[in-house]
N, C-alpha and C positions, 0 to 999 in steps of 0.2 A: 504494500500500500504506500509506503513512504517513497518508493522509487517512482511510482506514478505521480505522486504529488510533486516530487522534485522535478521530474521531466516536464510536467505541465507548467510549473513555475518558470523553468528555464525557457520554455517556448514563449511564455508571456514576456519574459525579460528580453528575448530576442526580438519579439514584435515591437516592444518599446524602443529598443535601440535602432531598429530599422526606420523608425519615424523621426530619428534625430540625425544630426550631422555626423555623429559618431559612427554611423554605418559605413561611411566612406573609408574609415580606417580599420574596420573590423572585417577582415576577409571571410571569416567563417560564416558571417551572416549572408554572404552573397553566394555561397555554394549551393543553395537550394535551386537557384536558376540553372547552374551548370548541370546538376543532376537531372533537372527537368528537360534540359536540352538534349542530354545524352539519351534519356529514355525516349524522347521523341524520335531521334535518329534510329534507335533500335526498333521501335514500333514501325516506322516507315519501311525499314529493311524487311521486317517480318511480314508486313502486308504485301510487299512485292514478291517475296518468296512464295507466300500463300497463293497469290494470284497466278504466278507462273505455273505452279503445280496444278492448280485447277484447270488452267488452259491446256496444259499437257494431258491431263486426264480426259478432258472432253475431246481433244483431238484423237487420242488413242482409242476412244470409244466410238469414234466416227461422228461425234456431235459438234465438231468445230464450227460448222456453219451457223449454229445457234447463236454464236457470238455477234453476228452481223445481221441475222434474219429475225431476231425477236427483240421486243422492247427491253426485256431484262438484259439481254446480251449487249445491246447498244448502249444502254445507260451504264452498264458495268464498265464497258470499254472507255466511255467518256469519263467516268469517275476515276479510273486508273490513270488515264493520261493527264487529266486536269490536276490531280493531286500527285 
């Protein structure tokens, strides 16, 4: 229980410091954004791998034409290329 209280207080303290000019000098407070950015890159890579394997599966099953002949396929291709 004490650990939870300590961590919650630490988060509150970090939030306080982020709102002050001290955040410019405290690098640890800015690491949350770096973690978020790295997680975004990983998720984007994972989405592309997932998409590639779906396309390969559909082609191997003989359903590749569904990518450009159905509304779901067309909207999926647009989404992949836009993002």
